[in-house]
C-alpha positions as CSV (number, residue, x, y, z in Angstrom):
1,M,-18.5,22.4,9.2
2,T,-16.1,21.7,12.1
3,K,-12.7,20.1,11.7
4,D,-14.1,16.9,13.3
5,E,-16.9,16.8,10.9
6,H,-14.5,17.2,8.0
7,R,-12.4,14.4,9.4
8,L,-15.4,12.1,9.7
9,L,-16.6,12.9,6.2
10,T,-13.1,12.2,4.8
11,R,-12.8,8.9,6.8
12,N,-16.3,7.8,5.7
13,S,-15.6,8.7,2.1
14,Y,-12.4,6.6,2.2
15,D,-14.1,3.7,3.9
16,I,-16.7,3.6,1.2
17,S,-14.2,3.7,-1.7
18,A,-11.3,1.7,-0.3
19,G,-12.4,-1.7,-1.4
20,E,-13.1,-0.6,-4.9
21,Y,-9.8,1.2,-5.1
22,A,-7.9,-1.8,-3.9
23,A,-9.6,-4.0,-6.5
24,N,-8.8,-1.5,-9.2
25,V,-5.1,-1.4,-8.5
26,A,-4.4,-4.9,-7.4
27,H,-3.0,-5.9,-10.8
28,L,-0.8,-2.9,-11.2
29,H,2.2,-4.0,-9.1
30,P,5.3,-3.5,-11.2
31,E,6.5,-7.0,-10.9
32,K,9.8,-6.5,-12.8
33,Q,10.7,-3.5,-10.8
34,G,9.7,-5.2,-7.6
35,V,12.0,-8.1,-8.3
36,E,14.9,-5.7,-9.2
37,F,14.3,-3.8,-6.0
38,L,14.3,-6.9,-3.9
39,Q,17.6,-8.1,-5.5
40,M,19.3,-4.8,-4.4
41,L,18.4,-5.2,-0.8
42,P,20.8,-6.8,1.7
43,K,19.6,-10.0,3.5
44,D,17.2,-9.3,6.4
45,A,16.5,-5.8,5.1
46,T,13.7,-3.7,6.5
47,I,11.7,-1.5,4.1
48,L,9.2,1.3,4.6
49,D,6.4,1.5,2.1
50,L,5.4,5.2,2.2
51,G,2.2,6.2,0.5
52,S,1.1,2.6,0.6
53,G,-2.4,3.2,-0.7
54,S,-4.2,-0.1,-0.5
55,G,-1.1,-1.9,1.0
56,R,-0.7,-4.0,-2.2
57,D,3.1,-3.6,-2.4
58,A,3.6,-4.0,1.3
59,K,1.7,-7.2,1.2
60,I,3.7,-8.6,-1.7
61,F,7.0,-7.7,0.0
62,S,5.8,-9.1,3.3
63,E,4.9,-12.4,1.6
64,K,8.5,-12.5,0.3
65,G,9.8,-12.3,3.9
66,L,10.5,-8.6,4.3
67,Q,9.5,-6.5,7.2
């Protein structure tokens, strides 16, 4: 199998499971720790969500006005 075929297989596998994964982790946001984290940030802070998975935390922080 070529590198391109491996990439396509990986991408297709993720596309198939992404919705189910997002649904399974949606309720796992550590709300208490998230609030504590936000309170430590200066006003107009910018954050980088590395390893964002489904984007759940980035969405929550974005809804609270962070970039």
